[in-house]
C-alpha positions as CSV (number, residue, x, y, z in Angstrom):
1,M,-0.4,5.7,28.0
2,A,-3.6,3.7,28.5
3,A,-5.8,6.7,27.5
4,D,-3.9,7.0,24.2
5,D,-4.4,3.2,23.6
6,A,-8.1,3.5,24.1
7,I,-8.3,6.2,21.4
8,L,-5.7,5.0,18.9
9,S,-7.0,1.4,18.9
10,L,-10.4,2.7,17.5
11,T,-11.0,2.2,13.8
12,S,-10.8,5.3,11.8
13,V,-14.5,4.9,11.0
14,E,-15.3,4.9,14.7
15,M,-13.0,7.9,15.3
16,R,-14.8,9.9,12.6
17,R,-18.2,8.9,14.1
18,R,-17.2,10.1,17.5
19,I,-15.8,13.3,16.1
20,G,-19.2,13.9,14.5
21,T,-21.1,13.3,17.7
22,K,-18.7,15.4,19.7
23,E,-17.5,12.4,21.8
24,L,-13.9,12.7,20.5
25,S,-11.9,15.9,20.1
26,P,-9.8,16.2,17.0
27,V,-7.2,18.0,19.2
28,E,-7.2,15.1,21.6
29,L,-6.8,12.6,18.8
30,L,-4.0,14.4,17.1
31,E,-2.0,14.8,20.4
32,A,-2.4,11.0,21.0
33,C,-1.0,10.3,17.5
34,I,1.9,12.7,18.0
35,R,2.8,11.0,21.3
36,R,2.6,7.6,19.7
37,I,4.8,8.8,16.8
38,E,7.4,10.2,19.2
39,A,7.3,7.0,21.3
40,I,7.3,4.3,18.6
41,N,8.7,5.8,15.4
42,P,12.4,5.7,16.6
43,A,12.0,1.9,16.7
44,V,10.5,1.5,13.2
45,N,11.4,4.7,11.2
46,A,8.1,4.8,9.3
47,V,7.2,8.5,9.6
48,T,9.7,10.9,7.9
49,A,9.0,14.7,7.5
50,T,6.3,16.0,9.9
51,C,4.2,19.1,10.2
52,F,3.0,19.0,13.7
53,A,2.6,22.7,14.2
54,R,0.3,23.1,11.1
55,A,-1.5,19.9,12.1
56,R,-2.2,21.3,15.6
57,A,-3.7,24.5,14.1
58,E,-5.9,22.4,11.7
59,A,-7.0,20.1,14.6
60,A,-8.1,23.2,16.6
61,A,-10.1,24.5,13.7
62,A,-11.6,21.0,13.1
63,E,-12.7,20.9,16.7
64,K,-14.2,24.3,16.5
65,A,-16.2,23.3,13.4
66,A,-17.5,20.1,15.0
67,L,-18.6,21.9,18.2
68,A,-20.4,24.5,16.1
69,G,-22.3,21.9,14.3
70,E,-20.9,22.7,10.9
71,A,-21.0,20.3,7.9
72,L,-18.1,18.0,8.3
73,G,-16.1,16.1,5.6
74,P,-15.9,12.3,5.6
75,L,-12.3,12.4,7.0
76,H,-12.9,15.4,9.3
77,G,-10.3,15.6,12.0
78,L,-8.6,12.3,11.1
79,P,-4.8,12.4,11.3
80,T,-3.4,11.1,8.1
81,G,0.0,10.1,6.7
82,I,1.0,10.7,3.0
83,K,3.4,8.4,1.2
84,D,6.6,10.3,0.4
85,L,6.0,9.9,-3.4
86,E,3.1,12.3,-3.3
87,E,3.5,16.1,-3.7
88,T,2.2,17.7,-0.5
89,A,2.0,21.5,-0.1
90,G,4.4,23.0,2.3
91,L,5.7,19.6,3.5
92,L,9.1,18.1,2.6
93,T,8.6,15.6,-0.2
94,T,11.8,13.7,-1.0
95,Y,10.7,10.6,-3.0
96,G,13.4,8.9,-1.0
97,S,16.1,10.5,-3.2
98,P,19.0,12.8,-2.2
99,L,18.1,14.8,-5.4
100,Y,15.0,16.0,-3.6
101,R,16.2,16.2,0.0
102,D,15.1,19.8,0.4
103,N,12.0,19.7,-1.9
104,I,9.0,21.5,-0.5
105,P,6.1,21.5,-3.1
106,Q,3.9,24.6,-3.4
107,A,0.8,22.6,-4.1
108,D,-0.8,19.2,-3.3
109,N,-1.2,16.7,-6.2
110,T,-4.7,15.7,-7.1
111,M,-5.1,12.8,-4.7
112,V,-3.6,14.6,-1.7
113,G,-5.8,17.6,-2.4
114,R,-8.9,15.4,-2.2
115,V,-7.8,13.9,1.0
116,R,-7.2,17.3,2.6
117,K,-10.5,18.6,1.2
118,A,-12.3,15.7,2.8
119,G,-11.2,17.0,6.2
120,A,-8.1,14.9,6.9
121,I,-5.3,16.5,8.9
122,I,-2.0,15.7,7.3
123,V,0.5,14.9,10.0
124,G,3.6,13.8,8.0
125,K,5.1,11.8,5.2
126,T,5.7,8.0,5.3
127,N,8.9,6.3,4.2
128,V,9.5,4.7,0.8
129,P,12.3,3.1,-1.3
130,E,14.1,5.6,-3.6
131,F,11.5,6.7,-6.1
132,G,9.3,3.8,-5.0
133,A,11.5,1.3,-6.8
134,G,11.4,-2.1,-5.0
135,A,9.6,-3.5,-2.0
136,N,12.1,-2.6,0.8
137,S,11.3,0.8,2.2
138,R,14.9,2.1,2.6
139,N,16.8,5.1,1.2
140,V,19.8,7.2,1.9
141,V,17.7,10.2,3.0
142,W,15.7,8.7,5.8
143,G,17.1,5.2,6.3
144,A,15.1,2.0,6.5
145,T,11.7,1.3,7.8
146,G,11.6,-1.8,10.1
147,N,8.8,-4.3,10.4
148,P,6.9,-3.7,13.7
149,F,6.9,-7.4,14.4
150,A,10.7,-7.5,14.1
151,P,12.3,-4.2,13.4
152,L,15.4,-5.6,11.7
153,L,13.2,-7.3,9.1
154,N,11.8,-5.8,5.9
155,A,8.6,-3.8,6.1
156,G,7.8,-4.2,2.4
157,G,7.3,-1.4,0.0
158,S,7.0,0.8,-1.6
159,S,4.2,2.0,0.8
160,G,6.2,0.5,3.8
161,G,6.1,3.6,6.0
162,S,2.4,3.9,5.6
163,A,1.8,0.3,6.5
164,V,4.0,0.4,9.6
165,A,2.4,3.7,10.8
166,L,-1.0,1.9,10.6
167,A,0.1,-1.3,12.2
168,T,1.5,0.6,15.2
169,D,-1.5,2.9,15.5
170,M,0.7,6.0,14.9
171,L,-1.9,7.1,12.4
172,P,-5.4,5.9,11.6
173,L,-5.2,6.4,7.8
174,C,-2.4,6.5,5.3
175,T,-2.1,6.8,1.5
176,G,-0.2,4.6,-0.8
177,S,0.5,3.7,-4.5
178,D,1.0,0.4,-6.4
179,T,2.8,-0.6,-9.5
180,G,4.0,-4.1,-8.8
181,G,2.4,-4.6,-5.4
182,S,3.3,-1.5,-3.4
183,L,0.0,-1.3,-1.6
184,R,-0.6,-5.0,-1.2
185,I,2.9,-6.2,-0.2
186,P,3.5,-3.8,2.8
187,G,-0.1,-4.4,3.9
188,A,0.6,-8.1,3.9
189,V,3.8,-8.2,5.9
190,N,2.6,-5.6,8.5
191,G,-0.8,-7.1,9.2
192,V,-2.9,-4.3,7.7
193,V,-5.0,-3.8,4.5
194,G,-3.6,-2.6,1.2
195,Y,-6.0,-2.0,-1.7
196,R,-5.1,-1.7,-5.4
197,P,-8.1,-0.1,-7.1
198,S,-9.0,-0.4,-10.7
199,P,-6.9,2.1,-12.8
200,G,-8.7,5.4,-13.1
201,L,-10.9,4.9,-10.0
202,V,-8.5,7.2,-8.1
203,P,-7.2,9.9,-10.4
204,N,-3.4,9.9,-10.7
205,S,-1.9,13.3,-11.6
206,K,1.7,12.4,-10.9
207,T,2.5,10.3,-13.9
208,A,3.7,11.9,-17.2
209,R,2.4,8.9,-19.1
210,G,-1.3,9.3,-18.4
211,W,-2.4,6.4,-20.6
212,A,-0.2,3.9,-18.8
213,N,-2.3,1.5,-16.7
214,I,0.1,-0.3,-14.4
215,S,0.6,2.4,-11.7
216,V,-2.3,3.5,-9.4
217,V,-2.7,5.5,-6.2
218,G,-5.0,4.2,-3.4
219,P,-5.8,3.7,0.2
220,M,-4.5,1.7,3.2
221,G,-6.2,1.1,6.5
222,R,-6.2,-1.3,9.5
223,T,-9.6,-2.7,8.4
224,V,-11.4,-3.0,5.1
225,A,-14.0,-0.4,6.3
226,D,-11.3,2.1,7.2
227,T,-9.8,1.5,3.7
228,C,-13.1,2.2,2.1
229,Q,-13.5,5.4,4.1
230,L,-10.3,6.8,2.6
231,L,-11.0,5.4,-0.8
232,A,-14.3,7.4,-0.9
233,A,-12.3,10.6,-0.4
234,Q,-9.8,9.7,-3.1
235,A,-12.1,8.3,-5.8
236,G,-14.0,10.2,-8.5
237,H,-13.5,11.4,-12.1
238,D,-10.9,14.1,-12.8
239,P,-9.8,15.1,-16.3
240,V,-6.2,15.3,-15.1
241,D,-6.1,11.5,-15.5
242,P,-7.0,10.1,-19.0
243,L,-8.0,6.8,-17.4
244,A,-10.4,8.3,-14.9
245,Y,-14.0,7.5,-15.3
246,P,-17.2,8.8,-13.7
247,V,-18.1,7.1,-10.4
248,D,-20.1,8.1,-7.3
249,P,-17.3,8.3,-4.7
250,H,-19.8,8.0,-1.9
251,A,-20.6,4.5,-3.1
252,F,-17.2,3.4,-1.8
253,G,-17.6,4.9,1.7
254,T,-18.7,1.6,3.2
255,P,-17.8,-1.9,2.1
256,G,-21.3,-3.1,1.4
257,A,-22.8,-6.5,2.3
258,V,-22.4,-9.9,0.7
259,D,-23.3,-13.5,1.6
260,L,-20.0,-15.4,1.4
261,G,-22.0,-18.7,1.2
262,K,-23.2,-17.7,-2.3
263,L,-19.7,-17.0,-3.7
264,K,-17.7,-19.4,-5.9
265,V,-14.0,-18.9,-5.2
266,A,-10.9,-20.0,-7.0
267,W,-7.4,-20.2,-5.4
268,T,-3.8,-20.7,-6.4
269,K,-0.5,-20.8,-4.7
270,D,1.5,-19.2,-7.5
271,F,-0.7,-18.2,-10.5
272,G,1.0,-21.1,-12.4
273,Q,4.5,-19.5,-12.5
274,C,5.4,-17.2,-9.6
275,P,8.3,-18.1,-7.3
276,V,6.9,-18.9,-3.9
277,D,8.7,-20.3,-0.9
278,N,7.7,-23.8,0.1
279,G,6.8,-22.6,3.6
280,I,4.4,-20.0,2.2
281,R,2.9,-22.6,-0.1
282,A,2.2,-24.8,2.9
283,V,0.6,-21.9,4.8
284,M,-1.6,-21.0,1.8
285,G,-2.9,-24.5,1.7
286,D,-3.5,-24.5,5.4
287,R,-5.4,-21.1,5.2
288,I,-7.7,-22.4,2.4
289,A,-8.5,-25.4,4.5
290,G,-9.5,-23.1,7.4
291,M,-11.8,-20.9,5.3
292,R,-13.2,-23.0,2.4
293,H,-16.4,-23.7,4.4
294,L,-17.2,-20.0,4.2
295,F,-17.9,-20.2,0.4
296,K,-20.3,-22.0,-1.9
297,S,-17.3,-23.6,-3.5
298,C,-13.5,-23.1,-3.2
299,D,-11.5,-24.7,-6.0
300,R,-7.8,-24.8,-6.8
301,V,-7.4,-23.7,-10.4
302,E,-4.7,-23.7,-13.1
303,L,-4.1,-20.3,-14.6
304,D,-2.1,-19.3,-17.7
305,F,-0.3,-16.0,-17.3
306,G,1.8,-16.5,-20.4
307,E,5.1,-14.5,-20.5
308,A,4.0,-12.3,-17.7
309,D,7.5,-11.7,-16.4
310,R,8.9,-10.4,-19.7
311,C,5.7,-8.4,-20.3
312,F,6.0,-6.7,-16.9
313,D,9.7,-6.0,-17.6
314,V,8.8,-4.0,-20.7
315,L,5.7,-2.2,-19.3
316,R,7.6,-1.1,-16.2
317,A,10.7,-0.1,-18.2
318,L,8.7,2.5,-20.2
319,A,8.2,4.6,-17.0
320,F,11.9,4.4,-16.1
321,V,13.0,5.6,-19.6
322,Q,10.5,8.5,-19.5
323,R,11.4,9.6,-16.0
324,Y,15.1,8.9,-15.4
325,Q,16.8,9.3,-18.8
326,P,17.9,12.9,-18.2
327,Q,19.3,12.2,-14.8
328,Y,20.9,8.9,-15.8
329,E,22.7,10.6,-18.7
330,K,23.7,13.6,-16.6
331,D,25.0,11.6,-13.6
332,K,23.9,8.1,-13.0
333,S,25.8,7.9,-9.7
334,A,23.1,10.2,-8.2
335,L,20.5,7.4,-8.7
336,G,20.3,4.3,-6.5
337,P,21.1,0.7,-7.7
338,N,17.4,-0.3,-8.3
339,I,16.8,2.8,-10.5
340,R,20.0,2.3,-12.5
341,A,19.3,-1.4,-13.0
342,N,15.8,-0.7,-14.2
343,Y,16.9,2.0,-16.6
344,E,19.7,-0.1,-18.0
345,L,17.3,-2.9,-18.6
346,A,15.0,-0.5,-20.4
347,S,17.7,1.1,-22.5
348,G,18.2,-2.2,-24.3
349,M,14.6,-2.6,-25.4
350,T,13.1,-1.7,-28.7
351,L,9.8,-0.5,-30.1
352,A,9.2,-4.1,-31.2
353,D,9.5,-5.1,-27.5
354,V,6.9,-2.5,-26.5
355,A,4.5,-3.7,-29.2
356,W,4.9,-7.3,-28.1
357,A,4.4,-6.5,-24.4
358,E,1.2,-4.5,-25.0
359,A,-0.2,-7.4,-27.1
360,E,0.9,-10.0,-24.5
361,Q,-0.8,-7.9,-21.8
362,T,-4.0,-8.0,-23.8
363,R,-3.7,-11.7,-24.3
364,I,-3.1,-12.4,-20.6
365,Y,-6.0,-10.0,-19.6
366,R,-8.5,-11.8,-21.8
367,R,-7.5,-15.3,-20.6
368,F,-7.7,-14.2,-16.9
369,Q,-11.1,-12.6,-17.3
370,Q,-12.5,-15.9,-18.4
371,T,-11.9,-17.2,-14.8
372,F,-14.7,-14.9,-13.6
373,R,-17.2,-16.7,-15.8
374,D,-17.1,-19.5,-13.3
375,Y,-15.8,-17.7,-10.1
376,D,-16.5,-14.5,-8.1
377,L,-13.0,-14.2,-6.6
378,V,-9.4,-15.5,-7.0
379,L,-7.3,-16.0,-3.8
380,A,-3.5,-16.2,-3.6
381,P,-0.7,-15.4,-1.2
382,T,0.3,-11.7,-1.4
383,V,4.0,-12.2,-0.7
384,P,6.1,-15.3,-1.6
385,I,8.4,-15.4,1.5
386,S,8.4,-14.4,5.1
387,P,10.0,-11.0,5.7
388,F,13.8,-11.0,5.3
389,P,16.4,-8.6,6.8
390,W,16.0,-5.0,5.5
391,T,19.8,-5.0,4.9
392,N,19.2,-7.2,1.9
393,L,18.1,-4.7,-0.7
394,Y,15.9,-7.4,-2.4
395,L,15.3,-11.1,-2.4
396,A,17.8,-12.9,-4.6
397,E,16.5,-16.5,-4.6
398,V,13.4,-18.6,-3.6
399,N,13.8,-22.3,-2.7
400,G,17.4,-22.1,-3.7
401,A,16.6,-20.9,-7.3
402,P,18.0,-17.5,-8.3
403,L,15.5,-14.8,-9.3
404,R,15.6,-12.9,-12.6
405,N,16.0,-9.3,-11.2
406,Y,15.4,-7.2,-8.1
407,Y,11.6,-7.2,-8.5
408,H,11.0,-10.8,-9.6
409,W,10.1,-11.7,-6.1
410,L,7.0,-9.4,-6.5
411,A,5.5,-11.6,-9.2
412,L,2.5,-12.7,-7.1
413,T,1.3,-9.1,-7.2
414,Y,2.6,-7.8,-10.5
415,V,0.9,-10.5,-12.5
416,I,-2.4,-9.0,-11.2
417,T,-1.1,-5.5,-12.1
418,I,-0.7,-6.7,-15.7
419,V,-4.4,-7.6,-15.9
420,N,-5.6,-4.5,-14.1
421,N,-8.2,-6.3,-11.9
422,P,-8.7,-4.7,-8.5
423,A,-7.0,-6.5,-5.7
424,I,-6.8,-6.3,-1.9
425,S,-4.5,-7.8,0.7
426,I,-6.1,-8.5,4.0
427,P,-4.4,-10.0,7.2
428,C,-4.9,-13.8,7.5
429,G,-3.0,-15.0,10.6
430,V,0.7,-15.6,10.7
431,D,3.1,-17.5,8.5
432,Q,5.5,-20.3,9.3
433,A,7.9,-17.8,10.9
434,G,5.2,-16.1,13.0
435,M,5.1,-13.0,10.8
436,P,1.9,-11.6,9.3
437,F,0.5,-13.5,6.4
438,G,-1.4,-11.6,3.8
439,L,-4.2,-13.1,1.6
440,Q,-4.5,-11.5,-1.8
441,I,-8.1,-11.3,-3.1
442,V,-8.7,-10.5,-6.7
443,G,-12.0,-9.3,-8.1
444,P,-13.5,-9.1,-11.6
445,A,-12.5,-6.3,-13.9
446,R,-13.8,-3.0,-12.6
447,G,-15.4,-5.0,-9.8
448,D,-14.2,-2.8,-6.9
449,R,-17.5,-2.7,-5.0
450,P,-18.1,-6.5,-4.9
451,L,-14.5,-7.1,-4.1
452,L,-14.5,-4.8,-1.1
453,A,-17.8,-6.3,0.1
454,A,-16.3,-9.8,0.0
455,A,-13.1,-8.7,1.6
456,H,-15.0,-7.1,4.5
457,A,-17.1,-10.2,5.0
458,M,-14.0,-12.4,5.0
459,E,-12.3,-10.1,7.5
460,L,-15.2,-10.4,9.9
461,A,-15.2,-14.2,9.5
462,F,-11.5,-14.4,10.0
463,A,-11.7,-12.3,13.3
464,R,-13.7,-15.2,14.8
465,N,-10.9,-17.7,14.1
466,P,-7.6,-17.2,16.0
467,K,-5.7,-18.9,13.2
468,L,-7.0,-16.4,10.6
469,A,-7.4,-13.2,12.6
470,R,-5.3,-10.1,12.1
471,P,-2.0,-10.3,14.2
472,R,-1.0,-7.2,16.2
473,P,2.6,-6.2,16.9
474,D,3.8,-6.0,20.6
475,L,4.2,-2.2,21.0
476,G,5.9,-2.8,24.3
477,K,8.9,-4.2,22.4
478,L,9.1,-1.0,20.3
479,S,9.9,1.3,23.2
480,A,13.6,1.6,22.4
481,P,15.1,3.1,19.2
482,T,16.5,0.8,16.5
483,P,19.7,2.8,15.4
484,E,20.5,0.3,12.7
485,L,17.6,1.6,10.6
486,K,19.4,5.0,10.2
487,S,22.7,3.4,9.3
488,I,22.4,4.0,5.5
489,V,21.5,7.7,5.8
490,T,24.0,9.8,3.8
491,H,21.9,12.7,2.7
492,P,19.8,13.9,5.7
493,P,17.3,16.7,4.9
494,K,18.0,20.1,6.4
495,K,14.9,19.9,8.5
496,S,12.1,17.4,9.0
497,E,9.4,19.6,10.3
498,M,7.8,22.1,7.8
499,G,5.0,23.8,9.7
């Protein structure tokens, strides 16, 4: 419907402004989102469990509050999707695992509670790989999520459902999380923004290993400003997270301003060691040629990430031992192949491996921070290859060379996870196959504010160049269901709507 298009194509920032000025009804907005979900979701399978009845009641209350002139939260009345790894009160939360196909939490986790308190209206959950393992959002509970530019191709992960819901305007805001690239990768391949904040900026209550620094929760949006809007609701100190630190969350509500012409930028195709398809290498060089005039300088640099692959293997393995050992020893067949592979890799490691990995992480961190003595930003591709069919659980080779394991193809993002610098993926035209190309922008340690300001300025500059502008999926081609996406479902939940 044209009326729905006019509403849903607005940025979330503009939606919230109009709600505050009584130009847009939260009820009207929610109903447009529900109609879009009902029309488009069968083609891409991004939204899983829903709570439309509860959302309608909350939208009516939000409208009443706006009309009465009450104080409104920063996300007041905005329909929002929650990644299905986050405990959400009263709403089916499966983690993409048949072990949790009927799990309905009694309470929100810390991040979800903050989003709800800011006035967001939670509409439903978004699809993930089983327990978030891997960058292909498919599982036997809900099936696969298809890329909106080509539904039989991979939508990335693990925040794939969130990215697709944003790209198709089903929802204006969605949450995500990131260990090896799970906010950045789906943002890249679906033409939206995925932001990995500095560890501790957004408190993470869901991990049992609170001192671990490789997994974060964070925001996704269709623009950098939308992403900042959600980040401001998520950020802020909370003692539940040992890594959390005091910040003013309101400082993140807008991207801030920066003169790109004063920035010195470094760029790389592979961080010196990551597997990257030759086509993507060529696209990255082409994109740099099209944007280098924006900056004071733009230099290709050589970077030394040491034994980053082995280091990430060990750091990642710790989480799998902690979380999955009881279930693996009880009945490993109840776990999917990615979880089993990661646990089995972990089970062969020793305390000496852990000590080495933590020391290597420190060495890599210190070398990488030296880059920011001379440069303000580091640019790289976000994803090493154009999206492949979702039926391939993971990418097995690049340029004909076999990869080490099921997540080695995520090296472009996990090397940045290791150093803990904030990083964002923004749309930057299309790749050699006509699919969205994501540019990964890395800022200095704890430099979230200047990074977001630079990304926003680059996004605005890119919008003026058709070669660099954000691509949009053709929603007209998503009017029919894609039954193949449900073909791997073997453990359907008893019900998908929990009101």
